[in-house]
C-alpha positions in Angstrom: 0.0 0.0 0.0 2.9 2.4 0.8 4.3 1.7 -2.7 0.9 2.5 -4.3 0.6 5.7 -2.3 4.1 6.8 -3.3 3.3 6.1 -7.0 0.0 8.0 -6.9 1.7 10.9 -5.1 4.3 11.0 -7.9 1.7 11.0 -10.6 -0.3 13.6 -8.7 2.7 15.8 -8.4 3.2 15.7 -12.1 -0.3 16.4 -13.3 -0.7 19.3 -10.8 2.9 20.4 -11.5 4.3 23.2 -13.7 2.9 21.8 -17.0 -0.7 22.0 -15.7 -0.2 25.4 -14.0 1.2 26.9 -17.2 -1.5 25.3 -19.4 -4.3 26.5 -17.2 -3.0 30.0 -16.4 -1.9 30.4 -20.0 -5.5 29.6 -21.1 -6.8 32.1 -18.6 -4.7 34.9 -20.1 -5.3 33.8 -23.7 -9.1 33.8 -23.3 -8.9 37.1 -21.4 -7.3 38.7 -24.4 -9.6 37.0 -26.9 -12.7 38.2 -25.1 -11.3 41.7 -24.7 -11.1 41.4 -20.9 -14.6 39.9 -20.3 -14.0 40.6 -16.6 -15.1 44.2 -17.1 -18.7 42.8 -17.4 -18.6 41.3 -13.9 -21.1 43.7 -12.4 -23.5 43.1 -15.3 -23.0 39.4 -14.7 -23.9 39.7 -11.0 -27.0 41.6 -11.9 -28.0 39.0 -14.5 -27.6 36.2 -11.9 -30.5 37.5 -9.9 -32.6 38.4 -13.0 -34.9 35.4 -13.9 -35.0 34.2 -17.5 -37.9 31.9 -16.8 -39.4 31.9 -20.4 -36.3 30.4 -21.8 -35.6 26.7 -22.4 -33.8 24.8 -19.6 -34.3 22.8 -16.4 -33.4 25.3 -13.6 -33.1 29.1 -13.3 -29.8 30.8 -14.1 -29.4 31.5 -10.4 -30.1 27.9 -9.6 -27.4 26.7 -12.1 -24.9 29.3 -10.6 -25.5 28.2 -7.0 -25.3 24.5 -8.0 -21.9 25.2 -9.5 -20.9 27.3 -6.5 -22.0 24.6 -4.2 -19.5 22.3 -5.8 -16.8 25.0 -6.2 -16.9 26.7 -2.8 -15.5 24.0 -0.5 -12.9 23.3 2.1 -10.2 24.5 -0.4 -11.4 28.0 0.1 -10.6 27.7 3.8 -8.0 25.0 4.4 -6.5 25.3 0.9 -5.8 29.0 1.2 -4.2 28.4 4.6 -2.0 25.7 3.1 -0.9 28.2 0.3 0.0 30.8 3.0 1.9 28.2 5.0 3.9 26.9 2.1 4.2 29.9 -0.2 4.1 32.7 2.2 1.7 35.7 2.3 2.6 36.5 -1.4 0.7 33.3 -2.4 -2.6 35.2 -1.7 -2.0 37.7 -4.5 -1.2 35.0 -7.0 -4.3 33.1 -5.9 -6.3 36.2 -6.4 -4.8 36.9 -9.8 -5.6 33.4 -10.9 -9.2 34.0 -10.0 -9.2 37.3 -11.9 -7.9 35.8 -15.1 -9.9 32.6 -14.5 -13.1 34.5 -14.9 -12.5 34.5 -18.7 -12.0 30.7 -18.8 -15.1 30.1 -16.7 -17.1 32.3 -19.2 -15.7 30.4 -22.2 -16.4 26.9 -20.9 -20.0 27.8 -19.8 -20.7 29.4 -23.2 -19.6 26.3 -25.0 -21.6 24.0 -22.6 -24.8 25.9 -23.5 -23.9 26.3 -27.2 -23.5 22.6 -27.7 -25.9 21.2 -25.1 -28.5 18.6 -26.0 -31.7 17.0 -24.5 -31.4 13.5 -23.2 -34.1 10.9 -23.7 -36.0 12.1 -20.6 -36.2 15.7 -22.0 -33.6 17.1 -19.6 -30.8 19.4 -20.7 -27.3 18.0 -20.6 -24.1 19.6 -21.6 -20.5 20.2 -20.7 -17.0 19.6 -22.2 -17.9 16.2 -23.5 -20.6 17.7 -25.8 -18.4 20.6 -26.9 -15.7 18.1 -27.8 -18.1 15.8 -29.7 -20.4 18.4 -31.4 -18.0 21.3 -31.6 -14.7 19.8 -32.4 -15.9 16.4 -33.7 -13.7 14.6 -31.3 -16.0 12.2 -29.4 -13.1 10.1 -28.1 -11.9 13.2 -26.1 -15.5 13.7 -24.8 -15.5 10.1 -23.6 -12.1 10.6 -22.0 -13.4 13.6 -20.1 -16.6 11.8 -19.0 -14.5 8.8 -17.7 -12.3 11.1 -15.7 -15.2 13.0 -14.3 -17.3 9.9 -13.7 -14.6 8.3 -11.5 -13.2 11.4 -9.9 -16.6 12.5 -8.6 -16.8 9.7 -6.1 -13.5 10.8 -4.5 -13.0 14.5 -4.8 -16.7 15.3 -4.7 -18.0 12.6 -2.3 -15.9 10.4 -0.1 -13.2 13.0 0.8 -15.8 15.7 1.6 -17.9 13.3 3.7 -14.8 12.2 5.6 -13.9 15.8 6.2 -17.3 16.4 7.8 -17.3 13.3 10.0 -13.7 13.9 11.1 -14.5 17.5 12.0 -17.6 16.7 13.9 -15.7 13.9 15.8 -12.9 16.3 16.7 -15.1 19.2 17.8 -18.1 17.5 19.3 -17.0 13.9 20.0 -19.8 12.4 17.8 -18.9 9.0 16.3 -18.2 9.1 12.6 -20.9 6.4 11.9 -23.5 8.6 13.5 -22.5 11.6 11.3 -22.5 9.2 8.4 -26.1 8.2 8.9 -27.3 11.8 9.3 -25.3 13.0 6.2 -26.5 10.1 4.1 -30.1 10.7 4.9 -29.8 14.5 4.2 -28.0 13.8 0.9 -30.6 11.3 -0.2 -33.4 13.7 0.5 -31.8 16.2 -1.9 -30.2 14.4 -4.8 -32.8 11.7 -5.4 -35.0 14.5 -6.7 -32.5 15.4 -9.4 -31.1 18.7 -10.6 -34.2 20.7 -9.7 -34.1 19.5 -6.1 -30.3 20.1 -5.9 -30.7 23.6 -7.4 -33.6 24.4 -5.1 -31.5 23.4 -2.0 -28.4 25.2 -3.3 -30.3 28.4 -3.9 -30.9 28.6 -0.2 -27.8 26.9 1.2 -25.0 28.7 -0.8 -25.9 32.3 0.0 -26.5 31.4 3.7 -23.2 29.5 4.2 -21.1 31.9 2.2 -22.8 34.9 3.9 -22.1 33.4 7.4 -18.5 32.7 6.6 -17.9 36.2 5.0 -19.5 37.8 8.1 -17.1 35.9 10.3 -14.1 37.1 8.2 -15.3 40.7 8.4 -15.6 40.4 12.2 -12.1 39.1 12.5 -10.8 41.9 10.2 -12.5 44.4 12.4 -10.7 42.9 15.4 -7.5 42.9 13.5 -8.0 46.4 12.1 -4.6 47.8 13.1 -2.8 45.0 11.2 -4.9 45.1 7.9 -2.7 47.7 6.2 0.5 45.9 7.0 -1.1 42.6 6.0 -2.1 43.9 2.6 1.3 45.5 2.0 3.0 42.2 3.0 0.8 40.2 0.6 1.7 42.5 -2.3 5.4 42.8 -1.6 5.9 39.1 -0.8 4.4 38.1 -4.2 7.5 39.6 -5.9 10.2 39.3 -3.2 11.3 36.4 -1.0 9.7 36.1 2.4 12.1 35.8 5.3 11.3 33.3 8.1 10.2 34.7 11.4 7.2 36.5 12.8 5.0 33.5 12.3 5.9 33.0 8.7 8.2 30.4 7.1 10.7 31.5 4.5 9.4 31.4 1.0 10.8 32.2 -2.4 8.9 34.1 -5.1 8.6 30.9 -7.1 7.0 29.2 -4.1 4.5 32.0 -3.7 3.7 31.8 -7.4 3.4 28.0 -7.4 1.3 27.5 -4.4 -0.8 30.6 -5.0 -1.7 29.6 -8.6 -2.2 26.0 -7.6 -4.6 26.8 -4.8 -6.4 29.4 -7.0 -6.9 26.9 -9.8 -8.1 24.2 -7.3 -10.6 26.4 -5.5 -12.3 28.1 -8.5 -12.1 25.1 -10.9 -11.8 27.4 -13.9 -10.6 25.2 -16.8 -11.3 21.8 -15.2 -14.7 21.5 -17.0 -16.9 20.7 -14.1 -18.9 23.9 -13.5 -20.2 24.1 -17.2 -22.1 20.9 -16.6 -24.4 22.8 -14.2 -24.5 25.9 -16.5 -25.9 23.7 -19.3 -29.1 23.0 -17.4 -29.9 26.7 -17.0 -32.9 28.5 -18.5 -31.3 31.1 -20.8 -32.2 32.9 -24.0 -28.7 32.5 -25.4 -25.3 31.1 -24.4 -23.7 34.4 -23.5 -26.3 35.4 -21.0 -25.7 32.3 -18.8 -22.0 32.3 -19.5 -21.8 35.8 -17.9 -23.8 34.5 -14.9 -21.4 31.5 -14.6 -18.3 33.6 -14.6 -19.6 35.6 -11.6 -19.1 32.4 -9.6 -15.3 32.9 -9.8 -15.7 36.4 -8.5 -17.5 35.1 -5.4 -15.3 32.1 -4.9 -11.8 33.5 -5.4 -12.0 37.3 -5.6 -14.1 37.5 -2.4 -14.0 34.3 -0.3 -10.4 33.3 -0.9 -9.2 37.0 -0.6 -11.0 37.5 2.7 -9.6 34.2 4.0 -6.1 35.2 3.0 -6.4 38.7 4.6 -7.8 37.1 7.8 -4.9 34.7 8.0 -2.1 37.1 7.3 -3.5 39.8 9.7 -4.0 37.2 12.4 -0.4 36.0 12.0 0.9 39.6 12.3 -1.2 40.1 15.4 -0.2 36.9 17.1 3.0 35.6 15.5 4.1 33.4 18.4 0.7 31.7 18.8 0.3 30.9 15.1 3.9 29.9 14.3 4.3 26.5 12.8 0.6 26.0 12.1 -0.7 24.7 8.8 -3.9 24.2 6.9 -7.0 23.9 9.1 -5.1 24.5 12.3 -4.0 27.9 10.9 -7.5 28.9 10.0 -8.9 27.6 13.4 -6.4 29.8 15.2 -7.5 32.8 13.2 -11.2 32.2 14.0 -10.3 31.8 17.7 -10.0 35.6 17.7 -13.8 35.7 17.8 -14.6 34.8 21.4 -16.8 31.6 21.9 -18.6 31.7 18.5 -15.5 31.9 16.3 -14.8 28.1 16.2 -18.6 27.4 15.8 -18.8 29.7 12.8 -15.8 28.0 11.2 -17.1 24.5 11.9 -20.5 25.4 10.4 -18.7 26.9 7.4 -16.5 23.9 6.8 -19.4 21.4 7.2 -21.8 23.3 4.9 -19.0 23.9 2.3 -18.2 20.2 2.2 -21.8 19.1 2.1 -22.6 21.5 -0.7 -19.7 20.1 -2.7 -21.3 16.6 -2.3 -24.5 17.9 -3.8 -23.0 19.8 -6.7 -20.6 17.0 -7.7 -23.4 14.4 -7.6 -24.9 16.2 -10.6 -21.6 16.4 -12.4 -21.0 12.7 -11.9 -24.5 11.8 -13.0 -24.2 13.8 -16.2 -20.9 12.2 -17.0 -22.3 8.7 -16.6 -25.4 9.6 -18.7 -23.0 10.6 -21.5 -21.2 7.3 -21.2 -24.1 4.8 -20.8 -27.4 6.7 -21.1 -30.2 7.7 -18.8 -30.7 4.2 -17.5 -27.9 4.9 -15.1 -29.5 7.8 -13.3 -31.3 6.0 -10.5 -28.6 3.5 -9.8 -26.0 6.3 -9.8 -28.0 8.3 -7.2 -28.4 5.2 -5.0 -24.7 4.4 -5.2 -23.8 8.0 -4.5 -25.8 8.1 -1.3 -24.2 4.8 -0.1 -20.7 6.1 -0.9 -21.4 9.2 1.3 -21.7 6.8 4.4 -18.6 4.9 3.3 -16.6 8.1 3.1 -17.6 9.1 6.6 -16.1 6.0 8.2 -13.0 5.2 6.0 -9.4 6.4 5.9 -9.1 8.1 2.5 -5.6 9.2 1.8 -5.2 7.0 -1.3 -8.7 7.8 -2.5 -8.0 11.5 -2.1 -4.8 11.3 -4.1 -6.3 9.3 -7.0 -9.3 11.6 -7.2 -7.1 14.6 -7.2 -5.1 13.2 -10.1 -8.2 12.4 -12.1 -9.6 15.8 -11.3 -6.6 17.4 -12.9 -6.7 15.1 -15.9 -10.2 16.4 -16.6 -8.6 19.7 -17.5 -6.6 18.4 -20.5 -9.5 17.5 -22.9 -11.5 20.6 -21.6 -8.6 22.9 -22.5 -8.5 21.4 -26.0 -12.1 22.3 -26.3 -11.6 25.8 -25.0 -8.6 26.6 -27.3 -10.0 24.8 -30.3 -13.3 26.5 -30.1 -12.1 29.9 -28.9 -13.3 31.4 -32.3 -16.8 30.2 -31.4 -16.5 31.9 -28.0 -15.5 35.2 -29.7 -18.2 35.0 -32.4 -21.0 34.3 -29.8 -19.7 37.1 -27.6 -19.8 39.5 -30.5 -23.3 38.5 -31.6 -24.9 38.9 -28.2 -22.7 41.1 -26.0 -20.6 43.4 -28.1 -23.5 44.0 -30.5 -25.7 44.9 -27.5 -28.1 41.9 -28.1 -28.0 40.3 -24.7 -31.8 39.7 -24.6 -31.7 38.2 -28.1 -32.9 34.6 -28.5 -30.6 32.0 -29.8 -31.6 30.4 -33.1 -29.7 27.2 -32.4 -31.9 24.1 -32.1 -31.3 21.9 -29.2 -31.1 18.3 -30.5 -32.4 15.3 -28.6 -30.0 12.4 -28.2 -30.8 8.8 -27.5 -29.0 8.6 -24.3 
């Protein structure tokens, strides 16, 4: 088993290494330039996200599709992952994480646009789309679509289910002493009540859960920043300067080079917002929308909330807390570092953090259940839907009571491998992204109806 773990670690280190970081970040910059800095429409995108388009064709509202994607995207990586970036790459990693999110908005826009442009109806009449259909219908490369679906269909059980469930049960055990099997039963029942109803049930739950959980966590961060007010200016300055100059060890920080700040900042940013991995567009494809650009704008606003807001607040909280209490936070990493920062809020701080971590992890389980289901529908047809949902619920309980280091590593590797065929679709169809953007956005026709006919496939 040790040998298997070592091998998987080595593969994981390669697929999440410099090649992946350059490909993803390079795609972010390329699409930013091709879309004439689509990020400048972020405020319009946020406004559209709360403007119903209920007369359009689709399964869920645009806001429902956005919150379903955010449910899967906003996870423990926004809390623990950012802390890991600070611990390994120094405070400068926060700026690189933020920049990754800023440029990643263009990639999220592009992949959502393609998902809607090439979406289809399955044999039950439900909308289905994502990189697999863009690759098959847009590029004519069905084998790459199959490859993406296989990676997503297997990875979902690890990165989107077992590891999240295990994080919840472990956290509840450590904080409240509740046995993991008890948490497993409760979590399994709650998950079954939501996902057995399909995407409409998931979206309905996420529409309520995501704003509540994100709002509570953001409020907690703001309270800590208010407590740490004298250190915020110094923290911001340190984050900016450390992104371009080495960080000296001491004062609660480990020594870090500029390359370490770049590496861990970009890696955490890519992991938390998932821009370029191809998962979020699967949810976008289910949205009620007049045209692909309208929902693509809504989808890209998810990166703003996930990375530009949540990750940035987490980073500022961590760095200001370290400056305030360097001795008490020295040597801490990951969750322990974040827990120490939230301890600055008397009594309720740890409770707010625990609730945030639990809801973030559970929402990931809900969102990824839909991603996995759509991947398997692409591979074997709609006959797999009910069996998939039952298996998904069972795996939630298994994840709560198992040790999952190997599962986590394998799922992390497959998660990264999803990006390769998705990036091929994005780069190969970048001309389509530009032409659709011109047709509906640059030509001021955002309320125009798409003339593309949505075909029905026998799946």
